[in-house]
N, C-alpha and C positions, 0 to 999 in steps of 0.2 A: 503493500500500499502505498503512493508517494503522496503529497501533499503539494501544493502550488510552490514549484522552485523551494522545497523546504530541505533537500540535500545539499543545493549551488549555491555559492557565491558565498558570502560570509558567515561566519558559526560563529557560536557563543561558548563559553566556557564552563564545565558543568561541573558545580560547585554546592547545588543546594540539594539539602536532606529533607525528610519526612517531616523533622521538626520545625525547619527551617520555613518549610512551606505553613505549616498548622499557624506558625507565627507571622510570618509574612500577612496571612488572611485577618489575624486578629490587628495585628498595623492596622491594615485598610479600613477597620470595620470597627473598633475600639476607641472611641476618642468623640469626634462630631456627634453623632448620636446619642452618646451618654449623655455628654455636656451642655449641649443643645437643643439638641429634638427631642429629649422628656420632657421638656418646660411646652415647646410648642403641642405637640402631639397631646398633654393632655387637657389643654384648652378643648380639643374636638372629640375626643373621647372619655375624659374623665378619668376613674382611678381602671376602665376598661382599659386603659393603655395597652396594660400588660398582654391582652388580648389582641391589640393593634400590630405590638412588636411581633406576636408568632403570628401574624396572617400575613406579614410583609415577610417572615422568615420564611413562612412556607411556599411563599410564590418563588422564595432566593432556592429554596431547597429541591424545590421543581429545577429550575434552572440549570442547579447545580448539579445534579443526576444526569444531565444532558451535558454539560460540560467536561463531568466525568466520564462518561463512556465515551467522546473525542479525544478528552488528553492521552488516554490508553491506549488510542487509535494513532492517534497524529502528535507526537511527543514534540513540538516545535512551536517557537513564538510566535504570536500572533492572537490567542485566546481565538474567540466567537468565528474574527474574521478566516480565521486559518479554516477552522472546520466549516464554513458554510461555503467557503470557495472549493472544499472538496465534495460537496453535497449537491448544494444547491445554484452552484456556477456564479460567474466571475460580477453579475450586476447583483445579487443578494449578497455578496459577500463585498462588495464596495459599497451598501446598502448601511451593513453592520459595521462594518471598518469607521463609517463615517460618524454612525450612530457612537459609537467606541472612542469617537477622538474626542466629542463632545463629553462623552461621560469624564472619561480620564481628565483631560486637561481644563476643563470647568470646574471640575470636582478637586483639585489639584489649588486650583484660584480660590476658591470658595473657603475652601476650609485654611487657605492661609489667612482668610480678610476674619475669620472666626478665631485663629490664631491672634491675630491682630489685638481683636481687642479684649482677648484674656491677659493679654500681655500690656496693654497699655494699664488696664485694672490693676496688675501688680504693680508697673511703675508709680502708678499713681498712690499706692497704698504705702509708696517710700518716698513720697512725695516729689516725686521725677514726673514731668508731663510734656509731651513732645509738643512742637507750633499746631495749632489749633490743624492750619493751611496741610499740615501731613499725615494728620490723624485720619483722614478718612478718603473715602472716593470722592470725586465733587460733588457738592451739592450742601446743604446746609445740617451745622451738628447741631445734637439737641438744646444749645444754648443758644442757636440762630447766626452764630460764625459761619464763615465761608470756610469749606473744605476743597482742596484742590487732589488730593493726594496720598493713597495708604502706604508709605514709606514702610511701618516695618511688615504688611505680608509683600508688599516687594523684596525687602532684603532676607525675610525666610525662605520665599521659592527659591531664590538666586544661591542660598548658604545649601539649602539640600541637593539644590542642582550638582553644588561643586561636590558633595558628599557621592551622588550616583557616577560625577565622571571618576573617580576613583577608582571603583571598580565596584561589581557586585558581590566579594569578597567582605569588602569595609562596610557598603553598605547594608548585608544583611546584620552584623554585628553589633552596627548603630540600630536598628531596628529591633534584632532580638531581645537587646537590655531593655529600650525603654517599652516593650510590649511588657515584660515582667512587671517594670516597676509601674507601669497604668494598671495593670489586670490587680496585682495586689492591691493596689488603693481603693479599685471599683468594690469588693470582695470586702475590703472594712469597713466604706460605707455603708454595703450589705448588711455585715456581722453587727453592727454598732447601729446606726440605725433600727433595724427590726426589735429594738427596745423601747423606741420612740415611739411605733405606730400606734395611733388610734382608729380603735374598728369605725367609728362614727362615721372618719372622714371615708370612708372605702365604700358608704351607702349613701344615695344607691350606688350600686354598682357600675352600673350602662345608662347615666343620666341621660345620654344621646342615642339612645339604642343601637340598633346594628349598623344604620347609617352614621354613626358616630365612628363606630369602631371598625369601618372601613375608612370612613374620611383621615382618620387618623393612621390606617395604613398608609394611605399614597401618600404620606408626609415621613413616615416612620421606613417607609422605604429606601431616604435618603440614608438612615443609618445603617444599611444593609450593602450599598452599594461598593464594588471595589474587590468581594470575595473574588471575583473573577477576572479581577487581575494577577491572584496567583496563578490561571491558567497562562497567561502570558508569560511564566518563566521556563515552560516547559524545556524548553532546550538547555536550560543552564540547570536543570536537575538531573541529580546521577540515577537515579533509577526512577523516570516518569512513570512507569503505567500503574508501580503499584504505588508512590507516592503521591500522584496527583489527586488522587480519587480522597484520598485520608485527608490531603491537606486541603481541598474545597470543601468539604462536608465537616471536618471535625471542626475545623476555624467557626465557619458558619452555626454549628450546633452549640460551641460555648459558647461564643456572642450572644445568639437567642434565649441562651438563658440566663445569661448577665444582664442583656436590658429588660427581660423581664420580672428579673427580681429587683432591678434597680427602680424600675417602673411602679411596682406594688408596695415597695418601703418607700418611695417617695411623696407617692399619691396618699398614701397613708399617715405619713407624716405633715403634709402640708395641704390644705383644700386645693382641691385642682383649680379651682377658680382664681385663688390666689399668684396659680403661674403667667397671668396676661402680663404680659409684656416685660417679660422676665427674661434677659438673655443668659444669666448663668442659676442654671436650676437645679443643680446640685450642692452650689454653693449655699444655695438658697436653704435648702434642706438640710445641709450641716448644719445651719446658723441655727437654726430653731432646734437640736439636739445642744447645742450649748459646750460642745465637745470641740477647743476650738483648736487644737493640734491639727483635729481631722479636718478642719476648714483649710487652713493653712494646705495642707498634704494637697487636698482636692485641686484647689486651684494650680499647685506646681503640676500635681499630675495631669491637668487639661491642655496646660500648656504644654508637657512632654508629649502627652499622646496623639496631640495634634500635629504633633513632627511627623512622626511614621505614616500616618494618614498621608498627609503631604510627598512621602517618599513613596510609599507605595503606589500613590496612584500616578506621582510623574513614571514612575521607574516602567508602571503600566501602559502610559503613553508611551515609552519611549519604545518598547519592544514591539507594541502594534505597530507604530509607524515604520519600524526596521524591516519588519517582517511586509508589510504595504509595499514600500521600498525594491523589496529584492524582489516582488513580483513583477513591480515595474508599472503599479500604480501609481507611484508619488514617485520624485526624481531619485537618481541612484545616490546622491551624495548620502540621504539618511539613511542608506542602508552600509555605508563604509566603517570600518572600524577600526581603532589603533593597534597597537602591539599588546595593550593589552586587553583588548577584546571587547573594548566599548566603544561602541556607536556615538563616538564623541560629536558629530555634527547635531544629530536628532536630540540627543540630551540636553546641549545647550542651547539648539532653537530654540523647543519646545520649552524649555527651562524658560528660557527668557522671555516669550510670549506669553507665558503663562503669569511671569512675575508682573509683567505689564499689566493683563488681566486685572489680578489681583490688584494694581496699583487705584484701578479707576473704575472698576466695575462694582455697585454695591452687592452684598452678597444675597439679599433677597430676590435681584435680577437673576442670581446664578441658581438658585436651587429647584425649581421645578422643573427647569430645561432638563437638568442633571439628570434627572430621573426618568423623563419623557425619554430621552437616547437610551438609557440603561435596559429602559421596559422592549422600548423595539427590537433591542439585541437577543432579550432573552424570548421573544414572541418565533424571531427567528432559528432562533437556535431549539428553541420546542416542538419548531416544525421540521427541521431536520433530523432530528435524531429519527422519526418514523420513516423518513422519506427512504433513508441510508438504511434504514431495516430490511424493507421492501425492495430496494434496488440492489445490495449487496448482503444478502443474509449469510453469505459464507463466510465473510472476512471474521480472523479473530481478534475477539474485545476481551480487552483482560479485567474491563470493567464492563458489566451490561445495564443497564436502566431497566428495573422492573416493569414492567405493564406499561411500555412505550407506548401505545396506542390508546393509553387509556389517562396517563400520565404526561404525556406530551399536550395531547388537546385539553387538560385541565390547567396546565401551566401557560397555555393559550389564553385560556376565558378568565383567571384568575391577571395576570398581566392587564390583560382588557378593559375589566371593571380599574383599577388600580389606574390606569392611562385616563380614562373618562373621570374619573376623578379628579383630576386637576384640573387649574383652569383655564378657559380659553385661550387667555395669550400665551398659553404654553403652548399650547396646541400651535399656533401663528408661527410662533418662535420657533417653532422646531420645522416646522414644514418650510418657511425659508430658510433653516440652516439647509435639510434637504435636496431644496433646490440648489444651494450654490454647489452643493456635495455633487451632485447632478450634472449641471452645468460642468463642474472641472472634470469628471470622468469624460464625459463625450467630447472635448475638448483637449485632454491631455491622457489618461490610462488607459482608455480603448485604444488607444493606438500604438502605444508604448508595454501593453502587459505582456509576459509571458507565459502562457496558458500550459498546461500541465494538469490533465485531468487524473479523475481518482482510477488507481488501476488494480 
């Protein structure tokens, strides 16, 4: 079995283990979802936010089964793009790849903006304040003063880009250390917080009914995006057939359990209505407990935790673009590697672009568009698995998705429900993004593609 140019051209070094992949997945997911989305989701679902997280995780789990089957068969860089290329053809692959570029690139920028908010809050506690004009994207601050550029968000993106340019071995060490720290802090939040839960805050459990749970899940979905970035590392994994399914499903399961636990404890300590307008919900929860040392630890963990999300999303973006360039759909410069086997041009080019976006685009403008790109990729991946089962039932599969003709369509339905729960402006923005992508495809990619079908 051969993917599109998977065995030709530039190659990447195999240095990642199963443990690295699980930590890579946790690095992508444990961060913004817990430290930011918990408050926003509570406004929509109330105490039933825990169910919203589990519904969003279920949608991701179905997609993860699809990714796992393909990752065990096509262990090369490119994630869903490469898998759809091998099954649904070039145009479908382009749509998936273009959607994932939006997911990874905008997510890295969005989390950088969130990181900037926590970082400036920490500096403010120390009596240090940045000039207002450099504190946020163009617009007006809460005080009415004019802002022009989010300098901390831009700088942190460039720092992460520098780390990635040093090599995957160095990047994974950085990620693994920070992941262990932030997971330990999240567990402490649950263990300490459970003693301060007031049962009356959890009643009624579903104040907005099932529609509130679904609405909360559409937002909570943002907390899980990035697990698919694990599959982008396939070409750098020592034993991809065994390690990739474990990395994808293992990190997702751990994250879902953490999110549901934190949601229950948080809404049990603070009435859900009091989360409205709160940017640091977990810090609010801990402040209500009076455990001061944990309050400061949570703020530091939020800053460290978001760093790994930025790193993994940027890493996934560079490997996706590397694969698309190697197949001829993007300029060849983006798939060239240096003597350390790092795609330097794509790493620095994309990292710099994300840094500029983080500097000038507000967080709210980015979030839902990220979800839409991810859902589109998941839908096509959920279609691809049953299609390949029909076309090539003879292929050896180290990992097989159970009941593909049931779970595949179910995944499509859940993703569509979540997509239609997003704002109509998000649909317009996504359609515009896809229109630009298709114009580029027909103007450049179609003429330069080096097609190699599944054999």
